[in-house]
N, C-alpha and C positions, 0 to 999 in steps of 0.2 A: 571468601576473603576479599575478592575484588569488589563485591557488592558493599561490604562494610566500609571499605576504603573510600568508595565513591560517595556513600552517604555522609561520611565524616568530612570529605572535601566540600560537599554542597553546604552542609551546616556551617562550616568555618567561613565559607565565602559569604554567606548571607550575614553572618555576625560581623565579619570584618568590614563589610561595606558600610556599616553604620558610622556616620561621622567622618568618613574618610575624605581627605582632600584629593581631588581628582587630578591626575596627570594623564591627559588623553593624547599624548604625543605619538603613541604607537597604535596605529589603526588595527593591528593584529589583536590587541587586547581591549581596545576601547573605541567607541564611536562618539563623535561630537556632532550634534545636530543644532545648527545655528538658527536664529530667528528667521522664520519663513522658509527654511530648508525642508525638504521632504524626508520622510522616513522611508527607507528603501528596503523592500523585501524581494525575494525572488522565488520563482518556481523552476524546478528542474524536473520536467515531465516528458513523456513520450508525445511529441507533437507532430510527428510525421511518420509515414510508413503504415503497414497493415494494423499495427496496434495503437495507432493514434487516438481512436475513440476513447480509450481508457485515460490517456493523459489530457485530452481536450475536456472530457467530462470533469476531471479533477480541477483543471484550470478554471472552468466555469464556477465550480464551487468556491474557489479562492476569490474570484471576481465578485461573486454574490456576497461573500463575507465582507469584503472591502466596502461594497455598497451599503450593506446593513450597518456597518460601523461608521457610516457617514462619509466614507472616503478619507477619513483622517484617524490618526492615533496621536494622542497627546496634543490635539489641535494642530497637528502638522499633516499636510497631505501625504497620502501613501502612494509611492511609485512602485510599480511591479515590473521587475526584470524577468524575462523569459528565456530559458535555455532548454534545448531539446536533448533528452538523455538517450534517444534512439532505442530504448528498451534493450540496451546491451551494456556489458561491462566496459567496453571501450568508450561508448557514448557517455556513460555515466561519469567516467573519470574525466573525459575531456570537458564536459559541461561543468563539473565541479571545479576543475582547474581554472576555467574562465571566471567563475563566480568568486573563487578565492582571491583573484587578482583585483576584485572590485572592493575597495576599502569601505564603501558606504553600505554594503549589504549587511543587514542585521541577522536575517535568518532565511532559511530555504524551505519551501514546501516541496517534497519529492524524496526519492525519485519514484517513478511509476513501477518499474519492474525490479524484482529483488536483485537481479544480476547488476543492474545499474546502481542500486543503493549500496551494494557490497563494496564497489570501488569508490563511489562518491563519498561514502561515510568516512572513509579514512582520510581522503583529501580535505574534506571540509572540517573534520575534527582537528586535523593537524594545523589547519588555518585558524582555529578558534571559533569556527562557525557552527551554528546549530542547524539540523535538518529534521523535519517531521514528515514522514511518509504517510500518504493516505491509502497506499495500496501494496507496498512491499511487505509481503507476509511471511517470507521464509523464516523458519524457526532460528536458523543460525545467526540471523542479524541481531538477535537479542539474547544470544547464548553467552554464558560465562566466558567461553573461550574466544568468541569472535566479536563481541559487541564493541562498537566504537562509541566513546562517551558522548559525542555530538549527535548521535542518532536516536530519534524517538519515532513512534508511529501511532496512528489513530485507527489502523486496521488491525484485525485480530491476528494473533500468532497462528501459523499454519498447523500447530499441534491440535488446535480445536477444530480446524477445518478437516484435517485428516481423520480425526475421531468421528466426526459427523458422517463423513463418507463411508467409513468402515461400518459404523452402526446401521446406517441406512441400508447398505448392501446386505448385511448379515441378518438384521432384524426385520426391516420392512419388506425387502425383496425376498428374503429367505435363501439368499445365495450362499453357497459353501465353497465356491471356487472363484478366484478373481485373477485376472492378468492385468499388467500395467505397461504403459508406454510413456517414456519421459524423454526430454531432450538434453539432459545433462546440466541444465541450469539449476541454481540453488532452489528456486521456486518449484520447478517441476520434479527434480530428482528427490528432494527432501520430502515433498508432499506425498508422492507415491510410496516412498519407503516407509514413512510413518503410517500411512493408511494400511499398507500391507501388514505392518507390525500389529496394529490394533485389530485388524481383521483376523489375523492368525491367533491372537490372544483370545478372541471371542469364540474360536473353534473352527474358523474357516481356513482355507489354504490359498496362498498366493502362488499360482502355478508357474508364472513367468513374469519377468520384468525386462523390457526391451529398451535399449538406448537408441533412439532415432535421432540422427543428425538433422538439425533443423533445416527445413527447406528442401529435403530430399523426398523422393517418392516413398510413401509408407507401405507400398505393396509388399515388400519383403518382410517388414515388421508384422503386417497383418497375416501373412502366410505362416510366419513363425508362431504367432499367437494361436492361430487356428489349430495347430497340432495339439494344443492342450484343451481345446474346446471349453473355454471358461464360461461360466454363467454371467460374469460381469467383466467388461473391459473398461478400465479406468485410465484416462489419459489427460492429466492436468497440463495442458499445453496452451500456447498462445494461438493467435488467429490463423496464420498460414498453415501450420501443421494440424491444428484442430479441425479446420475446414476439410483438409485433404482426407484425414482419417474418417471423419463423419460421412463424407461422400462415398468412401470406398469400402467401409466395413461390411455392409450387407453383401455386396457383390463378391467380397473375398470369402464369404461363407460364414460370417459371424452375425447373420440376421437374427439369431435367437439369443444373442448376448445382450444384456442390458448395457447401454452406453452411459457412462458417467464421466463428467469432466468437472472442472472447478472454475473459479472466477476469472481465469485467463480467457474464458470463452463467454463470459456473461455480458454480452453486448448486443445491441440491435444489429450491428454490422455482421456478427457471426450468424445469427438466424436468417438474415436476409440472403447470405451467401449459401446457406445450406437448406433452403426451403425444399421440402419433400424428402429430406434425409435426416434432419434433426428432430422431427416431430416425435414427442414422447420421450426423448432422452432426458437425462437428469444432470443438473449442474449445481454444485455447491457454491455458496458465497455469502457475503454479509446480508443480514436481513434488512429490508427497507420498509417493513410493514408498519413500524411505529413512527416513522419520520413524518413530521408535521406536513399536512397537505399544502399549507401555504408556501412551503419551500419549493415544491414542485410547480406551484402556480407562478411563483417568481421566476423560476428557471424557464418555464415555457414562454412566459411573457417576454423575457429578455432574449431568448435564443430561438424562439419559433418552433421548438420541438420538445418532446419529452426527454428526460435524461437518456443519454446514449450508452451509459454504462452504470456502474453502481458505486462510484467513488466520489461523487460530488459532495455528499454529506460529510464523508470523512475528511475531504479536503477543506470544506467549510470549517469544520471543527479544528483542523490543524491550524488554519489561519487565525481563528479566534483564540486558540491557545497561545499562539505567538503574540498576538496583540495584547492579551492579558499579561503575558510575561514581560513584554516591553514596558508596559505601564507600571508593573510592579518593581522593575529593576531600574527605572530611570531616575536620575538625580538632576535637579535643576540648580544652576548657579547663574544668577543674573537672567539673561535672555537665552542662555544656552542649555541644552539637555545633554547629559553625559550618560552613556550606557556601557558598562563593562561587559564584555562578552561572557566572562565566567559567571557573573551575577545573573545575566539573562538565562544562561544554561541552568543555573540553580533554580531559578524561578519556574522554568518549564518542568523540571523534575519534581517541583513542589506541587504540581497540579494534583488535586485530590477532590473527588466527588463532583467534578465539573459536569453539569448537565448539558451535553452537546446534542446536536441533531441526531447523530448516529448512536447515541447511548451515553451512559455515564463514563467519564474518563478519569482514571486514577493512574498516574504514571509510576511504574516500578523503577527500581534502581538500574534496571537494564533497558529501560526505554519502552516497554510495553505499556500502553495507556488505555487500550480498548478493553471493554468487557466482552468476552466471547459471545457472539450473537450470530451464529452461522445457521443457515437453513438450507434445505434442498429445494431447488426449483425444478419444474418440469416444463419443457418447451411446448407451448400451445400456440399454434399459428406463429405470429411474430412476437409473442409475449412470453414472459417467464412467470409461471404460477407457483407460488410457494406451497409445497405439499407436505413437508416434513421438517421438524417434528410437529 
């Protein structure tokens, strides 16, 4: 019912905008861009702390999109505001509140982590702003019960990632028992829960699920898991906890268990911190196989290194989606441009069959825009080699 109502609203907004005389006195509903004034967009990403590589990688994707768009939208220069979401619920909310107070911001690319998007989405939606996440994959963010209308994403829904993990463990590895460790965040808890459900449906058994408080020594968790002697240990965590578990798993007696994680550890920073411990482990995440080589050439030429995570392409696509929506929803009167926030939102949801760097983007009424494109990588040296499917 919620989906039908949202679709009806979007259609009515697009229709009613035709021929309408603009009253742009309320910045909460409309933005005026005068002659020579910039078009302001923002990023709300993890830009500091141990998980900063994911946010910085996405920021670079946005910057490359701006450059490829000539630095302008509708012949107005693009100004990029940056906020740090700290990869936390509190950081996401605080960053969103700062952005909501800026009447010039048209749209936001972010957040990085699902916990940050969960809080930011409500703040920004209430303020009339749109946000497009390149990396927040928790299924609850686009569920009927929890979705905020202003939230969309260009990363896959974690239901597809959990399915890939479970099928890889059961079919490719031949495992029949799996244990999981999560940190209680939406990303981590939901991902291991869904993976266990699919693994069980295939005929396997999830023998244990342990809630590890982030930042604590995982020795107790590993000792508990060892009691069940699982064939697979799945831990969809972020850098600090993922590094600790990877380094301690074998010494704790789990040397025969296959180690599997997800895209929260899919960064060069993780493998550099776990050299000698992470070799041969498996990590699920978005496929980068079909991304145009020219994108990586531009990335390396500008930043002096290869992509440090896997979200630059999704962030690039999010920025391009936003630019297209701004262009589609803008109305010109004299030398001024007027953009109503609701029409901008409707234009984003109207995205259909857009050929992005990361794949074809078609936005559902609940904000899922990415076509599922998950693979399993294996750590080889300091690189991630795609091995499945």
